[in-house]
VOKEFI-802638 format. One line per 5 residues: number of its first residue (from 1); their letters; for each residue y, x, z of N, C-alpha, C, CB. Coordinates in Angstrom, 3 decimals. Glycine has a CB too. Layout:
BEGIN
NUM> A> Y X Z Y X Z Y X Z Y X Z  ... $
! end
This chain:
BEGIN
1> MSGLL> 78.438 124.374 90.796 78.478 123.563 92.002 78.837 122.125 91.640 79.488 124.140 93.019  78.130 121.156 92.196 78.395 119.761 91.922 79.694 119.329 92.579 77.240 118.893 92.400  80.390 118.378 91.936 81.600 117.833 92.509 81.285 116.821 93.594 82.451 117.201 91.434  82.321 116.400 94.309 82.148 115.466 95.417 81.631 114.112 94.955 83.455 115.288 96.153  81.903 113.743 93.699 81.469 112.445 93.178 80.515 112.606 92.002 82.677 111.614 92.754 $
6> QGKSA> 79.805 113.706 91.971 78.924 114.001 90.845 77.920 112.879 90.610 78.190 115.313 91.082  77.901 112.363 89.374 76.944 111.350 88.987 77.282 109.942 89.411 75.649 111.696 89.523  78.382 109.764 90.124 78.753 108.433 90.585 79.573 107.692 89.524 79.543 108.527 91.897  79.525 106.376 89.586 80.332 105.513 88.734 81.490 104.981 89.570 79.481 104.342 88.131  82.710 105.219 89.105 83.899 104.853 89.865 84.789 103.909 89.061 84.683 106.106 90.266 $
11> LVTGG> 85.427 102.998 89.765 86.355 102.039 89.167 87.713 102.190 89.839 85.826 100.576 89.304  88.772 102.235 89.029 90.138 102.332 89.565 90.999 101.270 88.898 90.742 103.761 89.335  91.597 100.395 89.696 92.556 99.444 89.139 93.954 100.048 89.228 92.492 98.073 89.888  94.806 99.651 88.293 96.117 100.291 88.216 96.004 101.743 87.805 96.834 100.189 89.545  94.984 102.038 86.992 94.690 103.427 86.632 95.500 103.971 85.472 93.260 103.553 86.307 $
16> GSGIG> 96.433 103.181 84.953 97.181 103.614 83.776 98.394 104.460 84.056 97.600 102.448 83.019  98.746 104.639 85.332 99.933 105.433 85.653 99.911 105.802 87.128 101.232 104.661 85.304  100.840 106.653 87.518 101.095 106.956 88.918 99.895 107.410 89.710 101.659 105.785 89.564  99.769 106.872 90.932 98.672 107.244 91.821 97.328 106.870 91.210 98.836 106.571 93.184  97.273 105.741 90.514 96.026 105.328 89.885 95.545 106.334 88.854 96.194 103.977 89.239 $
21> RATCL> 96.455 106.785 87.989 96.076 107.785 86.983 95.646 109.083 87.649 97.241 108.051 86.015  96.399 109.536 88.633 96.049 110.785 89.317 94.671 110.678 89.962 97.108 111.134 90.381  94.338 109.504 90.489 93.039 109.328 91.124 91.918 109.314 90.092 93.018 108.040 91.937  92.149 108.669 88.952 91.150 108.709 87.872 90.850 110.140 87.471 91.635 107.914 86.648  91.884 110.940 87.300 91.706 112.335 86.901 90.984 113.129 87.980 93.058 112.980 86.595 $
26> AMAGE> 91.339 112.882 89.238 90.691 113.597 90.337 89.226 113.209 90.455 91.414 113.318 91.656  88.930 111.931 90.298 87.535 111.477 90.369 86.701 112.083 89.245 87.466 109.942 90.303  87.254 112.058 88.045 86.539 112.646 86.908 86.327 114.139 87.124 87.310 112.403 85.596  87.339 114.794 87.691 87.217 116.224 87.975 86.149 116.540 88.992 88.521 116.762 88.455  85.805 115.545 89.827 84.735 115.719 90.825 83.403 115.170 90.338 85.117 115.036 92.133 $
31> GARVT> 83.319 114.862 89.028 82.037 114.511 88.428 81.761 113.038 88.234 80.983 115.059 89.236  82.713 112.156 88.560 82.477 110.721 88.409 82.677 110.281 86.967 83.401 109.928 89.331  81.965 109.217 86.606 82.223 108.493 85.368 83.172 107.364 85.733 80.889 107.953 84.696  84.325 107.338 85.098 85.428 106.507 85.593 85.731 105.344 84.657 86.679 107.352 85.780  85.844 104.159 85.233 86.368 103.005 84.511 87.818 102.832 84.921 85.532 101.707 84.802 $
36> VADLP> 88.719 102.953 83.953 90.160 102.887 84.183 90.626 101.481 83.826 90.929 103.971 83.344  91.028 100.716 84.817 91.454 99.335 84.589 92.955 99.198 84.796 90.701 98.375 85.521  93.587 98.430 83.924 95.020 98.168 84.061 95.372 96.981 83.179 95.873 99.425 83.678  96.605 96.521 83.304 97.095 95.477 82.422 97.044 95.951 80.977 98.523 95.066 82.807  96.973 95.053 80.013 96.972 95.470 78.609 98.180 96.351 78.288 96.960 94.242 77.689 $
41> GAGAA> 97.934 97.389 77.526 98.967 98.353 77.186 98.340 99.706 76.963 100.035 98.427 78.281  99.173 100.698 76.782 98.680 102.032 76.425 98.214 102.844 77.622 99.751 102.791 75.704  98.611 102.459 78.838 98.387 103.312 80.004 96.948 103.680 80.263 98.917 102.654 81.194  96.052 102.695 80.313 94.651 102.985 80.627 94.020 103.876 79.567 93.853 101.687 80.756  94.297 103.603 78.308 93.738 104.415 77.226 94.253 105.844 77.301 94.078 103.804 75.861 $
46> QTVAL> 95.510 106.015 77.687 96.057 107.365 77.826 95.379 108.120 78.959 97.564 107.307 78.068  95.100 107.426 80.054 94.368 108.059 81.155 92.978 108.485 80.702 94.263 107.103 82.356  92.293 107.610 79.991 90.965 107.936 79.467 91.028 109.155 78.553 90.375 106.736 78.710  92.031 109.221 77.698 92.169 110.359 76.785 92.346 111.658 77.570 93.363 110.146 75.830  93.101 111.618 78.657 93.286 112.820 79.483 91.972 113.252 80.122 94.343 112.569 80.574 $
51> IQAAG> 91.194 112.284 80.581 89.896 112.601 81.185 88.947 113.195 80.150 89.272 111.343 81.815  88.895 112.576 78.997 87.991 113.056 77.953 88.405 114.437 77.446 87.952 112.063 76.790  89.703 114.687 77.366 90.184 116.004 76.924 89.761 117.098 77.893 91.712 115.998 76.780  89.570 116.725 79.160 89.132 117.693 80.161 87.617 117.748 80.287 89.741 117.361 81.503  86.914 117.028 79.411 85.456 117.059 79.407 84.795 116.008 80.258 84.999 118.370 79.849 $
56> GQAQA> 85.572 115.030 80.747 85.009 113.985 81.586 84.599 112.759 80.801 85.988 113.597 82.639  84.053 111.793 81.504 83.556 110.561 80.898 84.316 109.381 81.491 82.020 110.403 81.119  84.863 108.526 80.614 85.657 107.407 81.099 85.738 106.314 80.049 87.058 107.871 81.488  86.052 105.105 80.506 86.319 103.990 79.610 87.528 103.224 80.141 85.072 103.056 79.481  88.237 102.555 79.250 89.389 101.744 79.614 89.026 100.266 79.558 90.580 102.043 78.687 $
61> VDCDV> 89.538 99.502 80.516 89.307 98.062 80.565 90.622 97.367 80.891 88.212 97.700 81.615  90.968 96.349 80.122 92.140 95.532 80.431 91.788 94.570 81.556 92.634 94.757 79.172  92.664 94.479 82.561 92.396 93.546 83.647 93.670 93.193 84.402 91.369 94.132 84.603  93.889 91.898 84.575 94.890 91.368 85.483 94.143 90.992 86.754 95.669 90.134 84.861  94.421 91.681 87.856 93.623 91.504 89.071 93.834 90.145 89.733 93.950 92.595 90.057 $
66> TRPDQ> 94.777 89.351 89.235 94.951 87.998 89.763 94.113 86.969 89.018 96.407 87.603 89.700  93.408 87.400 87.964 92.619 86.488 87.141 91.132 86.671 87.453 92.898 86.729 85.631  90.504 85.696 88.090 89.092 85.845 88.462 88.177 86.174 87.296 88.613 84.592 89.113  88.403 85.560 86.137 87.538 85.823 84.996 87.674 87.265 84.521 87.860 84.863 83.855  88.892 87.792 84.569 89.106 89.163 84.125 88.537 90.176 85.126 90.598 89.416 83.912 $
71> VQAMV> 88.646 89.877 86.409 88.071 90.774 87.416 86.550 90.806 87.290 88.482 90.331 88.839  85.947 89.648 87.109 84.496 89.593 86.925 84.079 90.364 85.678 84.020 88.136 86.830  84.851 90.228 84.594 84.539 90.951 83.357 84.733 92.454 83.535 85.415 90.442 82.203  85.721 92.851 84.326 85.959 94.272 84.592 84.746 94.914 85.261 87.205 94.453 85.474  84.236 94.274 86.307 83.073 94.828 87.004 81.846 94.799 86.096 82.795 94.044 88.306 $
76> AAVLS> 81.716 93.750 85.301 80.605 93.678 84.348 80.677 94.821 83.343 80.613 92.328 83.615  81.900 95.207 82.943 82.060 96.315 82.000 81.618 97.641 82.612 83.514 96.412 81.542  81.864 97.801 83.913 81.389 99.007 84.602 79.867 99.062 84.562 81.891 99.040 86.069  79.237 97.962 84.911 77.766 97.927 84.956 77.159 98.083 83.566 77.282 96.615 85.587  77.826 97.520 82.562 77.322 97.639 81.195 77.375 99.078 80.707 78.119 96.744 80.256 $
81> AYGRL> 78.452 99.780 81.041 78.623 101.152 80.540 77.821 102.168 81.342 80.091 101.536 80.564  77.783 101.999 82.667 77.234 103.049 83.518 76.065 102.605 84.393 78.311 103.586 84.386  75.743 101.308 84.368 74.567 100.825 85.055 74.699 100.633 86.553 73.483 101.734 84.804  75.840 101.017 87.123 76.003 100.932 88.567 77.485 101.076 88.924 75.154 102.019 89.282  77.822 100.689 90.135 79.162 100.909 90.674 79.002 101.505 92.058 79.999 99.581 90.717 $
86> DCAYN> 79.422 102.757 92.199 79.268 103.468 93.470 80.533 103.472 94.305 78.838 104.882 93.215  81.681 103.552 93.650 82.936 103.588 94.397 84.042 102.904 93.607 83.331 105.036 94.725  84.932 102.251 94.336 86.023 101.513 93.706 87.310 101.769 94.464 85.716 100.001 93.653  88.374 101.936 93.720 89.704 102.126 94.307 90.602 100.998 93.831 90.306 103.521 93.925  90.912 100.080 94.728 91.741 98.923 94.400 93.204 99.288 94.628 91.337 97.678 95.252 $
91> NAGIA> 93.845 99.698 93.559 95.162 100.309 93.638 96.246 99.503 92.933 95.110 101.684 93.059  95.882 98.577 92.062 96.883 97.819 91.312 97.807 97.076 92.269 96.204 96.830 90.344  99.113 97.167 92.008 100.058 96.491 92.885 101.456 96.507 92.313 100.056 97.128 94.252  102.337 95.766 92.951 103.723 95.683 92.536 104.629 95.914 93.742 104.019 94.318 91.880  105.885 96.247 93.451 106.883 96.463 94.493 107.854 95.287 94.526 107.644 97.792 94.261 $
96> AMHVG> 108.690 95.259 95.547 109.643 94.162 95.708 110.538 94.012 94.479 110.500 94.387 96.951  110.903 95.130 93.875 111.804 95.061 92.716 111.137 94.343 91.537 112.239 96.481 92.291  109.818 94.365 91.482 109.114 93.730 90.372 109.151 92.205 90.427 107.687 94.192 90.351  109.471 91.660 91.595 109.589 90.204 91.721 111.029 89.797 92.015 108.658 89.683 92.827  111.965 90.729 91.832 113.380 90.431 92.029 113.770 90.235 93.475 113.744 89.219 91.265 $
101> AGGQR> 113.025 90.880 94.382 113.275 90.671 95.808 113.676 91.941 96.537 112.056 90.093 96.457  114.004 92.990 95.804 114.379 94.249 96.434 115.601 94.097 97.319 114.636 95.301 95.385  115.495 94.536 98.570 116.611 94.500 99.494 116.873 93.158 100.139 117.812 94.927 98.803  116.091 92.149 99.810 116.330 90.819 100.368 115.720 90.669 101.765 115.762 89.751 99.435  116.381 89.854 102.582 115.838 89.541 103.894 114.844 88.378 103.786 116.976 89.197 104.884 $
106> IGDIS> 114.118 88.151 104.864 113.037 87.165 104.837 113.541 85.771 104.487 112.331 87.130 106.180  114.757 85.449 104.897 115.292 84.132 104.610 115.859 83.965 103.223 116.325 83.812 105.579  115.938 85.064 102.472 116.564 85.031 101.152 115.569 85.045 99.999 117.491 86.190 101.011  114.367 85.541 100.248 113.402 85.687 99.165 112.943 84.312 98.690 112.195 86.537 99.618  112.752 84.171 97.385 112.308 82.893 96.839 110.814 82.701 97.075 112.627 82.806 95.339 $
111> QEAWS> 110.379 81.441 97.067 108.951 81.176 97.235 108.151 81.745 96.079 108.695 79.676 97.358  108.729 81.744 94.885 108.035 82.283 93.710 107.797 83.785 93.875 108.851 82.006 92.419  108.831 84.505 94.360 108.680 85.943 94.564 107.668 86.236 95.665 110.030 86.577 94.907  107.744 85.471 96.743 106.796 85.623 97.858 105.356 85.418 97.378 107.127 84.620 98.992  105.138 84.343 96.654 103.790 84.014 96.200 103.248 85.058 95.235 103.778 82.648 95.540 $
116> RMLEV> 104.092 85.537 94.340 103.652 86.535 93.376 103.276 87.848 94.067 104.746 86.781 92.338  104.059 88.259 95.056 103.754 89.483 95.777 102.396 89.396 96.457 104.837 89.775 96.804  102.133 88.298 97.135 100.854 88.144 97.822 99.701 87.988 96.833 100.903 86.944 98.759  99.968 87.330 95.715 98.925 87.118 94.711 98.418 88.446 94.161 99.451 86.242 93.568  99.332 89.354 93.840 98.937 90.639 93.255 98.450 91.610 94.321 100.104 91.254 92.487 $
121> NLTGV> 99.244 91.794 95.379 99.000 92.889 96.315 97.962 92.583 97.387 100.273 93.263 96.973  97.651 91.312 97.612 96.653 90.976 98.627 95.480 90.190 98.045 97.298 90.177 99.744  95.778 89.066 97.412 94.693 88.280 96.828 93.980 89.076 95.734 95.233 86.953 96.258  94.721 89.856 94.956 94.107 90.678 93.916 93.122 91.687 94.486 95.175 91.400 93.128  93.451 92.259 95.638 92.532 93.204 96.291 91.271 92.476 96.752 93.222 93.900 97.497 $
126> WLCMK> 91.454 91.308 97.381 90.282 90.530 97.814 89.388 90.163 96.634 90.727 89.256 98.544  90.002 89.729 95.534 89.220 89.303 94.380 88.423 90.473 93.802 90.138 88.700 93.306  89.039 91.639 93.716 88.309 92.822 93.238 87.159 93.159 94.178 89.257 94.032 93.108  87.425 93.147 95.478 86.377 93.469 96.442 85.213 92.496 96.338 86.937 93.461 97.858  85.507 91.244 96.152 84.466 90.211 96.044 83.433 90.586 94.986 85.094 88.845 95.707 $
131> HEIAA> 83.902 91.006 93.830 82.989 91.324 92.733 82.432 92.748 92.848 83.703 91.152 91.394  83.213 93.662 93.414 82.701 95.030 93.611 81.559 95.042 94.616 83.827 95.969 94.087  81.722 94.312 95.700 80.674 94.251 96.721 79.394 93.659 96.141 81.142 93.419 97.930  79.539 92.610 95.339 78.365 91.993 94.716 77.623 92.984 93.822 78.780 90.764 93.901  78.366 93.912 93.190 77.733 94.921 92.344 77.108 96.042 93.157 78.741 95.497 91.377 $
136> MEPLG> 77.675 96.331 94.321 77.189 97.444 95.145 75.984 97.069 95.991 78.293 97.940 96.044  75.909 95.839 96.437 74.836 95.448 97.365 73.438 95.718 96.822 74.960 93.985 97.698  73.144 95.395 95.547 71.788 95.674 95.048 71.450 97.164 94.991 71.625 95.080 93.674  72.469 98.020 95.004 72.252 99.467 94.956 72.012 100.055 96.336 73.439 100.152 94.311  72.236 99.252 97.370 72.048 99.740 98.731 73.280 100.340 99.356 70.977 100.739 98.750 $
141> GGSIV> 74.464 100.127 98.737 75.697 100.609 99.356 76.720 101.082 98.355 75.391 101.716 100.303  77.834 101.548 98.883 78.927 102.040 98.059 80.155 102.260 98.921 79.237 101.061 96.914  81.231 102.676 98.293 82.469 102.947 99.012 83.642 102.294 98.280 82.696 104.474 99.160  84.470 101.560 99.016 85.660 100.924 98.471 86.875 101.450 99.214 85.570 99.378 98.576  87.919 101.766 98.471 89.200 102.186 99.053 90.283 101.263 98.519 89.523 103.689 98.719 $
146> NTSSI> 91.106 100.759 99.406 92.212 99.887 99.028 93.542 100.593 99.262 92.157 98.566 99.818  94.507 100.353 98.395 95.838 100.911 98.607 96.644 99.984 99.496 96.562 101.139 97.265  96.923 100.454 100.703 97.920 99.801 101.534 99.208 100.620 101.384 97.451 99.697 103.054  99.837 100.999 102.456 101.128 101.689 102.388 101.567 101.988 103.808 102.207 100.834 101.630  102.580 102.846 103.947 103.242 102.934 105.249 103.777 101.557 105.636 104.393 103.984 105.220 $
151> AGLVG> 104.075 100.723 104.625 104.545 99.359 104.877 103.441 98.467 105.421 105.106 98.757 103.604  102.206 98.960 105.444 101.117 98.251 106.099 100.969 98.646 107.550 99.828 98.501 105.374  101.705 99.685 107.958 101.613 100.205 109.323 102.874 99.961 110.130 101.317 101.678 109.294  104.012 99.879 109.444 105.303 99.652 110.098 106.105 98.666 109.249 106.091 101.002 110.294  107.215 98.197 109.788 108.112 97.364 109.005 109.094 98.217 108.218 108.861 96.394 109.909 $
156> LPGSN> 109.513 97.710 107.067 110.538 98.371 106.256 111.614 97.340 105.935 109.927 98.986 104.939  112.876 97.701 106.019 113.937 96.735 105.735 113.971 96.349 104.262 115.286 97.301 106.150  114.247 95.076 104.007 114.413 94.620 102.630 113.151 94.597 101.808 115.390 95.465 101.955  111.987 94.624 102.462 110.705 94.648 101.741 109.725 93.686 102.384 110.112 96.073 101.716  110.208 92.534 102.815 109.425 91.688 103.705 108.092 91.241 103.122 110.221 90.491 104.073 $
161> AYVVA> 108.083 90.702 101.908 106.825 90.227 101.325 105.873 91.392 101.066 107.092 89.462 100.016  106.420 92.530 100.662 105.607 93.734 100.443 104.971 94.178 101.756 106.467 94.882 99.844  105.752 94.184 102.829 105.243 94.561 104.141 104.113 93.628 104.576 106.375 94.546 105.175  104.307 92.343 104.392 103.280 91.373 104.762 101.998 91.598 103.959 103.796 89.943 104.546  102.137 91.793 102.649 100.958 92.000 101.801 100.211 93.270 102.187 101.366 92.064 100.329 $
166> KHGVI> 100.946 94.343 102.454 100.287 95.612 102.763 99.676 95.614 104.161 101.277 96.758 102.633  100.288 94.901 105.125 99.605 94.687 106.402 98.322 93.891 106.171 100.532 93.949 107.410  98.407 92.901 105.284 97.231 92.100 104.971 96.102 92.909 104.377 97.598 91.005 104.033  96.432 93.900 103.560 95.404 94.760 102.969 94.637 95.502 104.062 96.039 95.765 101.981  95.339 95.952 105.083 94.652 96.641 106.175 93.751 95.670 106.935 95.672 97.288 107.136 $
171> GLTRA> 94.242 94.460 107.188 93.388 93.463 107.834 92.164 93.131 107.010 94.168 92.205 108.100  92.359 92.980 105.705 91.257 92.701 104.791 90.259 93.856 104.790 91.785 92.449 103.368  90.759 95.063 104.779 89.914 96.253 104.799 89.039 96.292 106.040 90.768 97.510 104.726  89.648 96.026 107.188 88.896 96.070 108.446 87.862 94.947 108.522 89.852 95.978 109.637  88.252 93.755 108.075 87.318 92.635 108.097 86.123 92.892 107.192 88.022 91.351 107.679 $
176> AAIDH> 86.393 93.406 105.995 85.308 93.692 105.054 84.418 94.818 105.556 85.873 94.050 103.684  85.025 95.808 106.216 84.245 96.923 106.750 83.219 96.429 107.770 85.173 97.967 107.393  83.643 95.512 108.625 82.734 94.960 109.627 81.662 94.094 108.961 83.517 94.136 110.669  82.095 93.265 108.021 81.162 92.338 107.371 80.047 93.055 106.623 81.911 91.439 106.415  80.340 94.223 106.048 79.396 94.843 105.122 78.853 96.197 105.580 80.049 95.009 103.801 $
181> ADRHI> 79.127 96.555 106.832 78.597 97.823 107.347 77.081 97.852 107.319 79.087 98.063 108.766  76.452 96.700 107.606 74.990 96.680 107.623 74.391 96.777 106.232 74.499 95.426 108.295  75.231 96.622 105.199 74.778 96.791 103.821 75.153 98.171 103.274 75.370 95.695 102.933  75.657 99.035 104.165 76.021 100.406 103.802 77.157 100.455 102.764 74.795 101.137 103.259  78.025 99.458 102.812 79.232 99.467 101.985 80.401 99.800 102.897 79.451 98.088 101.250 $
186> RVNAV> 81.001 100.943 102.670 82.135 101.393 103.475 83.438 100.923 102.817 82.123 102.950 103.635  84.382 100.454 103.634 85.662 99.961 103.125 86.783 100.586 103.949 85.732 98.396 103.180  87.620 101.362 103.292 88.739 102.025 103.944 90.024 101.785 103.155 88.467 103.535 104.089  91.142 102.111 103.765 92.433 101.995 103.087 93.177 103.315 103.167 93.280 100.861 103.702  93.947 103.588 102.149 94.850 104.728 102.154 96.268 104.173 102.220 94.642 105.645 100.888 $
191> CPGYV> 97.119 104.820 103.000 98.481 104.326 103.248 99.495 105.377 102.801 98.683 103.977 104.758  99.851 105.363 101.513 100.814 106.360 101.027 102.205 106.127 101.607 100.880 106.334 99.498  102.919 107.236 101.775 104.336 107.148 102.085 105.130 107.102 100.790 104.787 108.335 102.964  106.304 107.701 100.806 107.135 107.754 99.601 106.562 108.805 98.652 108.627 108.077 99.958  106.146 108.347 97.476 105.453 109.217 96.520 106.244 109.278 95.219 104.007 108.712 96.255 $
196> DTPMI> 106.251 110.429 94.613 107.018 110.672 93.382 106.316 110.029 92.189 107.204 112.194 93.140  106.552 108.738 92.019 106.029 107.973 90.884 107.165 107.117 90.329 104.798 107.081 91.306  106.969 106.516 89.150 108.026 105.663 88.588 108.451 104.517 89.497 107.569 105.100 87.282  107.569 104.071 90.392 107.887 102.942 91.257 109.035 103.248 92.214 106.663 102.537 92.043  109.254 104.536 92.511 110.281 104.884 93.481 111.541 105.473 92.834 109.719 105.862 94.481 $
201> TEAMA> 111.533 105.599 91.523 112.649 106.244 90.830 113.980 105.571 91.133 112.406 106.241 89.335  114.005 104.248 91.050 115.261 103.517 91.258 115.753 103.671 92.692 115.078 102.029 90.925  114.841 103.580 93.657 115.219 103.714 95.060 115.747 105.111 95.359 114.029 103.401 95.962  115.128 106.121 94.777 115.590 107.489 95.001 116.982 107.701 94.424 114.613 108.488 94.388  117.268 107.075 93.288 118.595 107.202 92.681 119.666 106.602 93.585 118.624 106.521 91.304 $
206> RRGDS> 119.322 105.518 94.285 120.289 104.832 95.142 120.418 105.476 96.512 119.899 103.386 95.303  119.285 105.890 97.110 119.331 106.330 98.508 118.311 107.427 98.803 119.090 105.148 99.434  118.222 108.369 97.885 117.234 109.424 98.026 117.383 110.237 99.300 117.310 110.329 96.858  118.631 110.605 99.648 118.843 111.414 100.854 118.407 110.656 102.096 120.318 111.823 100.980  118.677 109.345 102.111 118.286 108.526 103.250 116.774 108.435 103.374 118.883 107.134 103.129 $
211> ILSTV> 116.095 108.289 102.248 114.634 108.215 102.259 114.028 109.511 102.777 114.101 107.910 100.856  114.475 110.626 102.254 113.892 111.914 102.643 114.184 112.259 104.104 114.423 113.022 101.738  115.266 111.730 104.648 115.599 112.005 106.047 114.587 111.380 107.000 116.998 111.490 106.368  113.814 110.398 106.528 112.809 109.741 107.374 111.448 110.425 107.302 112.665 108.286 106.972  111.303 111.407 106.425 110.020 112.079 106.207 110.071 113.465 106.838 109.688 112.177 104.687 $
216> PMRRL> 109.300 113.741 107.885 109.351 115.045 108.525 109.171 116.223 107.572 108.315 115.111 109.576  108.352 116.057 106.531 108.157 117.145 105.572 109.316 117.289 104.592 106.877 116.926 104.804  110.254 116.312 104.620 111.483 116.368 103.821 111.235 116.475 102.316 112.317 117.536 104.266  110.183 115.801 101.850 109.932 115.741 100.416 109.129 114.504 100.099 109.203 117.000 99.925  109.103 114.131 98.826 108.222 113.072 98.369 106.793 113.593 98.287 108.682 112.527 97.004 $
221> GLADE> 105.845 112.697 98.457 104.463 113.056 98.192 104.208 113.136 96.702 103.517 112.055 98.837  103.111 113.768 96.346 102.679 113.847 94.953 101.499 112.897 94.750 102.290 115.313 94.565  101.436 112.315 93.568 100.359 111.369 93.278 98.991 112.001 93.522 100.459 110.874 91.832  98.831 113.262 93.181 97.536 113.915 93.354 97.182 114.088 94.826 97.535 115.266 92.660  98.183 114.161 95.693 97.895 114.280 97.125 97.288 112.985 97.664 99.178 114.632 97.907 $
226> IAQAV> 97.724 111.865 97.139 97.095 110.594 97.508 95.696 110.523 96.885 97.970 109.384 97.044  95.581 110.963 95.643 94.299 110.927 94.935 93.227 111.701 95.683 94.454 111.491 93.526  93.588 112.844 96.225 92.594 113.652 96.936 92.094 112.955 98.191 93.181 115.008 97.300  92.973 112.204 98.851 92.538 111.427 100.017 91.570 110.328 99.592 93.752 110.815 100.750  91.835 109.687 98.455 90.950 108.639 97.954 89.585 109.222 97.598 91.573 107.944 96.727 $
231> VFLCS> 89.575 110.366 96.933 88.308 111.021 96.586 87.500 111.305 97.850 88.565 112.336 95.804  88.159 111.809 98.872 87.474 112.078 100.135 86.853 110.804 100.695 88.446 112.686 101.155  87.615 109.705 100.702 87.111 108.444 101.258 85.984 107.852 100.423 88.239 107.437 101.372  85.945 108.184 99.145 84.858 107.715 98.277 83.621 108.594 98.365 85.329 107.655 96.841  83.775 109.787 98.876 82.684 110.764 98.857 81.832 110.684 100.116 83.240 112.171 98.702 $
236> DRSVF> 80.711 111.380 100.087 79.810 111.410 101.234 80.379 112.225 102.392 78.467 111.975 100.822  81.488 112.923 102.173 82.108 113.657 103.278 82.764 112.729 104.297 83.139 114.629 102.740  82.959 111.478 103.927 83.535 110.499 104.859 82.497 109.444 105.230 84.785 109.826 104.241  81.232 109.831 105.240 80.121 108.881 105.337 80.131 108.074 106.639 78.808 109.621 105.217  80.789 108.569 107.698 80.833 107.837 108.966 82.177 107.144 109.171 80.556 108.784 110.132 $
241> MTGAA> 82.939 106.991 108.093 84.235 106.322 108.163 84.176 104.969 107.475 85.328 107.191 107.530  84.574 103.942 108.185 84.769 102.625 107.569 85.779 101.865 108.416 83.411 101.828 107.451  86.602 101.045 107.756 87.634 100.293 108.447 88.873 101.096 108.788 87.077 99.728 109.682  88.981 102.312 108.265 90.121 103.174 108.582 91.310 102.888 107.669 89.720 104.644 108.467  92.499 103.102 108.203 93.739 103.037 107.430 94.387 104.409 107.520 94.707 101.902 107.958 $
246> MPVDG> 94.202 105.237 106.491 94.581 106.639 106.524 96.004 106.847 105.994 93.592 107.467 105.713  96.954 107.257 106.839 98.291 107.573 106.323 98.285 108.888 105.554 99.308 107.643 107.473  98.954 108.890 104.419 99.203 110.121 103.664 100.690 110.080 103.332 98.284 110.236 102.343  101.502 110.509 104.302 102.924 110.120 104.284 103.896 111.210 104.696 103.123 108.958 105.175  103.431 112.461 104.751 104.332 113.539 105.132 104.839 113.425 106.550 105.486 113.580 104.205 $
251> GYTTV> 104.159 112.643 107.372 104.530 112.493 108.772 105.413 111.296 109.084 105.212 113.707 109.218  105.675 110.452 108.073 106.595 109.333 108.260 106.222 108.456 109.450 106.639 108.494 107.010  104.945 108.094 109.565 104.545 107.149 110.612 104.349 107.811 111.981 103.267 106.454 110.205  104.593 109.125 112.068 104.515 109.784 113.372 105.845 109.777 114.102 104.037 111.206 113.208  106.920 109.440 113.404 108.270 109.525 113.984 108.556 108.270 114.818 109.348 109.691 112.862 $
! end
């Protein structure tokens, strides 16, 4: 039986760890040829090795999503290796702690931290979409999924710039969905809740009981649970969906 993404060429940014790695593995397991993009380091190559060990096809590409030349080269590498780009998952991102703004209020965050958060988590998504769409249009369509967050649907204390960027991702997703529907390019967002990845380790150590008390399912999500939602949004099973912001959050946003 063919997989949901059989024969498709898929691109994942931030594919060297966490949700990105889980999505690369899930896509490959459904038959996609995967381009794993991440910052220089061992992560992307390790993801590729896991895919190849399972009999899949993948390549690693170094890319800083804030650098236009690198994003353009990333998409060019997909086309060079596989001849087409059918689906893309724009997942690369940073958290407040990565810019030294964890727990800060809106009046306390530095302009440098604010700018860096928006540069990576919002402008980086737009820049990837710009080049992905250009690659998909000649093929007659494609599917793009962007990582937003529960922080794109509600406010979270002490995460102001992150909240703004992730709300922006949903706005960008909806705008792009409208702009490119007539070209058969679908654009959706996935909104993870608290997920068991390295990004949340520090927060769980400080206030794990408090975090879990806000989740009706009373547990962290698993990276593969987010990955399966992304695979669905990239597949033909979601063919009438575009502009959606899908929560995968254990019920967090229903409370």
